[in-house]
Kinemage of the C-alpha trace (Angstrom):
@kinemage 1
@onewidth
@group {chain A} dominant
@subgroup {mainchain}
@vectorlist {calphas} color= white
{ca met a 1} P -0.058 0.033 0.091
{ca phe a 2} L 1.471 3.503 -0.714
{ca ser a 3} L 1.863 6.065 1.876
{ca ala a 4} L -0.782 8.886 2.131
{ca asp a 5} L 0.769 11.483 0.588
{ca val a 6} L 1.225 9.148 -2.759
{ca arg a 7} L -2.265 8.648 -2.510
{ca asp a 8} L -2.807 12.532 -2.343
{ca leu a 9} L -0.635 12.764 -5.663
{ca ile a 10} L -2.767 10.458 -7.447
{ca arg a 11} L -5.938 12.718 -6.449
{ca ser a 12} L -4.306 15.484 -7.768
{ca tyr a 13} L -4.151 14.174 -10.923
{ca thr a 14} L -7.474 12.363 -11.379
{ca thr a 15} L -11.366 12.981 -10.899
{ca phe a 16} L -11.424 9.027 -9.950
{ca ser a 17} L -11.816 7.869 -6.866
{ca val a 18} L -8.705 6.542 -5.431
{ca pro a 19} L -8.829 3.371 -3.312
{ca glu a 20} L -7.235 3.047 -0.077
{ca lys a 21} L -5.084 0.051 -0.838
{ca ile a 22} L -3.403 0.359 -4.236
{ca arg a 23} L -1.344 -2.316 -5.447
{ca ile a 24} L 2.206 -1.418 -6.908
{ca his a 25} L 3.818 -3.384 -9.708
{ca thr a 26} L 7.398 -3.687 -10.029
{ca asp a 27} L 7.426 -6.476 -12.539
{ca thr a 28} L 4.868 -6.436 -15.351
{ca thr a 29} L 5.608 -10.017 -16.746
{ca gln a 30} L 1.711 -10.934 -15.451
{ca phe a 31} L 0.403 -7.647 -17.186
{ca met a 32} L -3.479 -9.766 -16.884
{ca asp a 33} L -3.031 -8.935 -13.315
{ca ile a 34} L -2.533 -5.327 -13.572
{ca lys a 35} L -5.989 -3.373 -13.424
{ca ala a 36} L -7.332 0.183 -13.340
{ca gly a 37} L -6.416 1.334 -9.957
{ca asp a 38} L -2.879 -0.185 -9.455
{ca cys a 39} L 0.437 1.521 -10.047
{ca ile a 40} L 3.452 0.504 -12.089
{ca ala a 41} L 6.697 1.476 -10.672
{ca val a 42} L 9.529 1.391 -12.877
{ca glu a 43} L 13.281 2.999 -12.937
{ca gly a 44} L 11.905 5.263 -10.110
{ca arg a 45} L 8.904 6.493 -12.091
{ca leu a 46} L 5.621 5.820 -11.025
{ca phe a 47} L 2.309 5.407 -13.079
{ca tyr a 48} L -1.229 5.161 -12.156
{ca val a 49} L -3.186 2.647 -14.460
{ca lys a 50} L -6.693 4.269 -15.430
{ca gly a 51} L -7.436 1.158 -17.971
{ca glu a 52} L -6.414 -0.643 -21.366
{ca glu a 53} L -6.425 0.802 -24.706
{ca phe a 54} L -8.702 -1.001 -27.028
{ca glu a 55} L -7.752 -2.490 -30.485
{ca gly a 56} L -9.449 -0.307 -32.972
{ca arg a 57} L -10.198 -1.841 -36.280
{ca phe a 58} L -12.775 -0.663 -38.706
{ca gly a 59} L -13.633 2.322 -37.213
{ca leu a 60} L -14.772 0.446 -33.853
{ca asp a 61} L -13.248 -0.387 -30.466
{ca gly a 62} L -12.680 -3.981 -30.249
{ca glu a 63} L -10.732 -6.023 -27.866
{ca pro a 64} L -8.710 -4.721 -24.886
{ca lys a 65} L -5.225 -5.015 -25.175
{ca phe a 66} L -4.220 -6.212 -21.800
{ca trp a 67} L -0.803 -5.316 -22.466
{ca val a 68} L -0.985 -1.726 -23.167
{ca lys a 69} L -2.102 0.535 -20.288
{ca arg a 70} L -3.638 3.979 -20.238
{ca val a 71} L -1.778 5.710 -17.405
{ca ile a 72} L -1.363 8.769 -15.302
{ca asp a 73} L 2.489 9.360 -15.182
{ca leu a 74} L 2.706 11.038 -11.550
{ca thr a 75} L 6.063 13.045 -12.676
{ca asp a 76} L 4.248 15.369 -14.303
{ca gly a 77} L 0.167 14.240 -14.378
{ca lys a 78} L 0.225 13.820 -18.084
{ca ala a 79} L -1.572 11.132 -19.659
{ca lys a 80} L 0.607 8.487 -21.241
{ca ile a 81} L 0.338 4.912 -23.020
{ca leu a 82} L 2.356 1.979 -21.667
{ca lys a 83} L 3.349 -0.838 -23.750
{ca leu a 84} L 4.142 -4.006 -21.710
{ca ala a 85} L 6.239 -6.931 -22.873
{ca phe a 86} L 3.603 -9.123 -24.773
{ca phe a 87} L 4.995 -12.080 -26.943
{ca glu a 88} L 2.603 -13.762 -29.924
{ca ser a 89} L 3.398 -14.956 -33.213
{ca phe a 90} L 1.248 -16.194 -36.507
{ca phe a 91} L 1.640 -16.809 -40.034
{ca met a 92} L -0.013 -14.992 -42.905
{ca his a 93} L -0.005 -16.191 -46.278
{ca leu a 94} L 0.729 -13.994 -49.526
{ca gly a 95} L -0.076 -16.070 -52.562
{ca glu a 96} L 2.205 -19.393 -52.059
{ca glu a 97} L 4.275 -17.661 -49.481
{ca arg a 98} L 4.161 -18.692 -45.918
{ca ile a 99} L 5.446 -15.321 -43.563
{ca arg a 100} L 6.028 -15.515 -39.934
{ca cys a 101} L 4.889 -12.562 -37.910
{ca phe a 102} L 5.544 -11.990 -34.265
{ca arg a 103} L 5.817 -9.310 -31.669
{ca ser a 104} L 9.264 -7.919 -30.559
{ca pro a 105} L 8.896 -5.150 -28.159
{ca his a 106} L 12.871 -4.987 -28.327
{ca lys a 107} L 12.534 -3.803 -32.080
{ca glu a 108} L 9.600 -0.873 -30.905
{ca ser a 109} L 12.099 0.330 -28.228
{ca arg a 110} L 15.090 0.405 -30.826
{ca ile a 111} L 12.811 2.336 -33.111
{ca leu a 112} L 11.394 4.730 -30.763
{ca glu a 113} L 15.193 5.582 -30.027
{ca arg a 114} L 16.109 5.731 -33.976
{ca thr a 115} L 13.084 8.268 -34.534
{ca ala a 116} L 13.021 10.266 -31.502
{ca gly a 117} L 12.583 13.787 -32.239
{ca asp a 118} L 10.934 12.713 -35.755
{ca ala a 119} L 7.530 13.683 -35.704
{ca arg a 120} L 6.224 11.399 -38.589
{ca phe a 121} L 6.585 8.850 -36.103
{ca met a 122} L 4.856 8.233 -32.563
{ca gln a 123} L 7.317 9.496 -29.432
{ca gly a 124} L 8.634 7.662 -26.345
{ca his a 125} L 10.990 5.692 -24.803
{ca thr a 126} L 11.593 2.485 -22.884
{ca leu a 127} L 12.181 1.677 -19.219
{ca tyr a 128} L 12.837 -1.748 -17.705
{ca asp a 129} L 11.008 -3.098 -14.810
{ca asp a 130} L 12.592 -5.123 -11.798
{ca ala a 131} L 12.341 -8.458 -14.060
{ca gly a 132} L 14.048 -6.881 -17.091
{ca asn a 133} L 10.739 -6.281 -18.929
{ca pro a 134} L 10.834 -3.271 -21.536
{ca val a 135} L 8.209 -0.837 -20.775
{ca arg a 136} L 7.716 1.552 -23.327
{ca val a 137} L 6.424 4.776 -22.346
{ca ile a 138} L 4.403 6.508 -25.488
{ca glu a 139} L 3.305 9.928 -25.561
{ca arg a 140} L -0.328 10.245 -26.350
{ca ile a 141} L -1.426 11.926 -29.718
{ca ala a 142} L -4.526 13.786 -30.083
{ca ala a 143} L -5.690 12.544 -33.244
{ca arg a 144} L -7.869 10.286 -35.755
{ca thr a 145} L -7.217 7.468 -37.600
{ca phe a 146} L -6.699 7.492 -41.594
{ca tyr a 147} L -9.210 5.016 -41.562
{ca asp a 148} L -11.917 7.313 -39.765
{ca leu a 149} L -10.767 10.355 -42.134
{ca ile a 150} L -11.515 8.609 -45.456
{ca his a 151} L -14.749 6.906 -43.898
{ca gly a 152} L -15.902 10.330 -42.595
{ca leu a 153} L -15.999 11.809 -45.935
{ca glu a 154} L -19.592 11.879 -47.290
{ca met a 155} L -19.454 12.659 -51.051
{ca asp a 156} L -19.205 10.680 -54.133
{ca his a 157} L -16.074 9.171 -55.511
{ca glu a 158} L -15.364 11.577 -58.722
{ca thr a 159} L -15.966 14.676 -56.276
{ca tyr a 160} L -13.331 13.370 -53.759
{ca tyr a 161} L -10.850 12.243 -56.232
{ca tyr a 162} L -10.781 15.832 -57.928
{ca glu a 163} L -11.179 18.017 -55.137
{ca val a 164} L -9.901 16.150 -51.799
{ca phe a 165} L -7.791 13.295 -52.946
{ca pro a 166} L -4.659 15.448 -54.257
{ca gly a 167} L -4.405 17.104 -50.839
{ca ile a 168} L -4.427 13.499 -49.024
{ca phe a 169} L -2.238 12.367 -51.618
{ca thr a 170} L 0.357 15.282 -50.616
{ca asn a 171} L 0.240 14.009 -46.842
{ca leu a 172} L 0.517 10.191 -47.923
{ca met a 173} L 3.402 11.171 -49.796
{ca lys a 174} L 5.227 12.273 -46.859
{ca ala a 175} L 4.102 9.332 -44.567
{ca phe a 176} L 5.449 6.998 -47.311
{ca tyr a 177} L 8.811 8.840 -47.267
{ca ala a 178} L 8.731 8.508 -43.642
{ca ile a 179} L 8.803 4.744 -43.917
{ca lys a 180} L 11.377 4.825 -46.701
{ca asp a 181} L 13.449 6.620 -44.373
{ca leu a 182} L 12.735 3.874 -41.565
{ca his a 183} L 14.036 1.262 -44.225
{ca gln a 184} L 16.886 3.003 -44.857
{ca met a 185} L 18.017 2.600 -41.272
{ca gly a 186} L 17.534 -1.053 -41.706
{ca glu a 187} L 14.421 -1.298 -39.814
{ca ile a 188} L 10.709 -2.040 -40.483
{ca his a 189} L 7.451 -0.925 -39.475
{ca gly a 190} L 5.773 -4.203 -39.452
{ca asp a 191} L 2.056 -3.617 -39.005
{ca ile a 192} L 1.381 -0.959 -41.729
{ca arg a 193} L -2.640 -0.413 -41.626
{ca asn a 194} L -5.059 2.351 -41.830
{ca asp a 195} L -5.420 2.768 -38.298
{ca his a 196} L -1.801 2.791 -37.655
{ca leu a 197} L -1.601 6.182 -39.363
{ca leu a 198} L -2.764 9.031 -37.367
{ca ile a 199} L -3.803 12.457 -38.296
{ca glu a 200} L -3.342 14.766 -35.424
{ca his a 201} L -6.247 16.976 -34.618
{ca asp a 202} L -3.814 20.223 -34.345
{ca gly a 203} L -2.173 20.866 -37.743
{ca gly a 204} L -3.118 17.561 -39.552
{ca arg a 205} L 0.250 16.122 -39.441
{ca tyr a 206} L 0.340 12.379 -40.339
{ca arg a 207} L 2.016 10.114 -37.833
{ca trp a 208} L 2.797 6.399 -37.928
{ca ile a 209} L 2.290 4.468 -34.621
{ca asp a 210} L 2.852 0.725 -33.378
{ca phe a 211} L 6.110 -0.762 -34.324
{ca asp a 212} L 6.391 -3.839 -32.106
{ca tyr a 213} L 5.131 -6.210 -35.053
{ca thr a 214} L 8.043 -7.730 -37.238
{ca tyr a 215} L 8.082 -10.696 -39.800
{ca glu a 216} L 10.288 -13.216 -41.537
{ca trp a 217} L 10.130 -13.279 -44.954
{ca pro a 218} L 13.579 -14.583 -46.488
{ca gly a 219} L 14.581 -12.640 -49.639
{ca gln a 220} L 11.701 -9.924 -49.203
{ca pro a 221} L 12.897 -7.937 -45.753
{ca tyr a 222} L 10.575 -5.257 -46.621
{ca gly a 223} L 7.901 -7.015 -48.533
{ca val a 224} L 5.091 -6.879 -45.808
{ca asp a 225} L 5.667 -3.459 -45.469
{ca leu a 226} L 5.432 -2.514 -48.880
{ca phe a 227} L 1.818 -4.483 -49.350
{ca gly a 228} L 0.837 -2.373 -46.337
{ca leu a 229} L 1.668 0.737 -47.868
{ca gly a 230} L -0.040 -0.513 -51.391
{ca asn a 231} L -2.929 -1.174 -49.382
{ca ile a 232} L -3.277 2.319 -47.566
{ca leu a 233} L -2.673 3.858 -51.034
{ca leu a 234} L -5.796 1.763 -52.618
{ca phe a 235} L -7.999 2.603 -49.554
{ca ala a 236} L -7.084 6.344 -50.258
{ca ala a 237} L -7.430 6.300 -54.116
{ca gly a 238} L -10.552 4.180 -54.020
{ca lys a 239} L -12.186 6.358 -51.100
{ca gly a 240} L -12.256 2.910 -49.101
{ca phe a 241} L -12.038 -0.605 -50.302
{ca his a 242} L -14.261 -2.251 -53.047
{ca thr a 243} L -14.867 -5.977 -52.709
{ca leu a 244} L -16.227 -8.722 -54.877
{ca his a 245} L -18.771 -8.851 -52.171
{ca asp a 246} L -19.779 -5.238 -52.649
{ca leu a 247} L -19.465 -5.383 -56.291
{ca gln a 248} L -21.855 -8.377 -56.471
{ca ser a 249} L -24.606 -6.485 -54.818
{ca pro a 250} L -27.338 -5.457 -57.304
{ca his a 251} L -27.610 -2.069 -55.578
{ca cys a 252} L -23.628 -1.464 -56.259
{ca pro a 253} L -23.529 1.249 -58.866
{ca phe a 254} L -20.875 -0.663 -60.382
{ca his a 255} L -22.599 -4.077 -60.689
{ca thr a 256} L -22.362 -3.923 -64.458
{ca ala a 257} L -18.716 -4.026 -64.350
{ca leu a 258} L -18.613 -7.580 -62.944
{ca ser a 259} L -18.350 -9.111 -66.275
{ca asp a 260} L -15.298 -7.027 -66.973
{ca leu a 261} L -13.485 -8.166 -63.885
{ca arg a 262} L -10.973 -10.911 -63.987
{ca glu a 263} L -9.074 -12.662 -60.871
{ca glu a 264} L -5.833 -10.406 -61.635
{ca asp a 265} L -7.590 -7.307 -61.038
{ca phe a 266} L -7.953 -8.191 -57.398
{ca ser a 267} L -5.326 -8.112 -54.625
{ca leu a 268} L -2.555 -10.800 -54.155
{ca phe a 269} L -3.033 -10.110 -50.384
{ca phe a 270} L -6.671 -9.716 -50.228
{ca pro a 271} L -8.044 -11.798 -52.982
{ca asn a 272} L -11.755 -10.054 -52.785
{ca arg a 273} L -10.263 -6.466 -52.917
{ca leu a 274} L -10.345 -4.919 -56.299
{ca met a 275} L -6.944 -3.299 -57.205
{ca asn a 276} L -7.634 -2.371 -60.649
{ca leu a 277} L -9.773 0.840 -59.922
{ca lys a 278} L -9.957 1.961 -63.492
{ca lys a 279} L -12.471 -0.949 -64.033
{ca ile a 280} L -15.133 0.864 -61.969
{ca phe a 281} L -13.245 4.695 -61.783
{ca pro a 282} L -12.156 5.213 -65.408
{ca tyr a 283} L -11.147 8.607 -64.873
{ca val a 284} L -8.266 7.247 -62.258
{ca arg a 285} L -4.790 8.348 -63.803
{ca glu a 286} L -3.352 5.362 -65.458
{ca thr a 287} L -0.060 6.354 -63.430
{ca leu a 288} L -1.606 5.941 -60.248
{ca asn a 289} L -3.340 2.775 -61.349
{ca lys a 290} L -0.165 1.236 -62.575
{ca val a 291} L 1.488 1.723 -59.055
{ca leu a 292} L -1.692 -0.303 -57.598
{ca met a 293} L -1.265 -3.028 -60.088
{ca his a 294} L 1.880 -4.043 -58.820
{ca phe a 295} L -0.058 -5.524 -56.003
{ca ala a 296} L -2.378 -6.968 -57.812
{ca ala a 297} L -3.044 -10.996 -58.353
{ca gly a 298} L -1.958 -10.488 -61.929
{ca thr a 299} L 1.292 -8.723 -61.792
{ca glu a 300} L 4.679 -10.178 -62.898
{ca val a 301} L 6.916 -7.547 -61.183
{ca tyr a 302} L 6.604 -6.499 -57.309
{ca tyr a 303} L 8.266 -3.769 -55.465
{ca glu a 304} L 11.322 -4.970 -53.525
{ca ser a 305} L 11.828 -1.551 -51.977
{ca ala a 306} L 10.346 1.635 -50.620
{ca his a 307} L 12.754 3.444 -53.181
{ca glu a 308} L 10.972 1.670 -56.222
{ca phe a 309} L 7.428 2.150 -54.985
{ca ile a 310} L 8.064 5.867 -54.494
{ca glu a 311} L 9.795 6.550 -57.739
{ca asp a 312} L 6.674 5.271 -59.384
{ca leu a 313} L 4.518 6.932 -57.032
{ca glu a 314} L 6.511 10.608 -57.747
{ca ile a 315} L 5.221 10.102 -61.343
{ca ala a 316} L 1.773 9.911 -60.451
{ca phe a 317} L 1.887 12.488 -57.838
{ca arg a 318} L 3.255 14.791 -60.543
{ca ser a 319} L 0.160 14.247 -62.453
{ca phe a 320} L -1.844 15.510 -59.984
{ca leu a 321} L 0.256 18.656 -58.706
{ca trp a 322} L 2.986 19.038 -61.094
{ca glu a 323} L 5.425 19.124 -58.541
{ca val a 324} L 7.412 16.171 -56.209
{ca pro a 325} L 6.680 17.018 -52.950
{ca tyr a 326} L 9.672 17.246 -50.384
{ca gly a 327} L 10.912 13.772 -48.874
{ca ser a 328} L 12.227 13.922 -45.436
């Protein structure tokens, strides 16, 4: 149990009632046992646990992430996120490839250190508990996800493509350059998704979050990241995804295009997701569609580096704005 002055400190930083008996955890190995109202003490710092973060997918809050705690830093009263050590692994399939993916807290700690001060990435640092577990202290970002940005736009695709997409494309290029710079450091993001790219409420800056996944793909060390970038580009250019299921609906305005679609028009990574946007949006520029088709089932040439991907994308970008944005 903490002394009364520490409980008073907690009360000064929160409007929640503070329990008389507060558990302190100096070993975070059993993170499931760490509950709201507990404290985590690590390297002389004290954090008051308010709850868990949730896995947000498809615009919804999903399952709680018990290894990711919402906390108040009792050093300064600021809200932060603590990511505790959690190890899991699984296999993903890409065509005939079987790729092992797994969490690496140490890899995320390394990236936090290497991107410190670079506002294109989430910021934080790593402390170590008494058992030697890495505890990543992450600064909170007031932002919404890229997924929510796109889905919040209420307009037809053609209006979006000509009036809104060029501005989004500009910001995406900056975000893609950030991943290229990360790769040049010899690092990978590991889990590039539409909800791992945030747009700040203040200023609209795009920022990457969550670097603790990594993968083993011999011969294609950056391949999963590149498919993630292609997925985000598709989501942006299409103002959402267009799946075979959606296209088959008699209410879909593109239902008549079905007879012209082939297996090679769809994603290699997500077989039901249409990559060949020109089949339903004929005004999409060929230079942009060509980039998307490098991620389709029918492609014979895959991107092997972010540099190759961005080289082609710059050509498409120039067709919108007539100049290439700055890189880093």
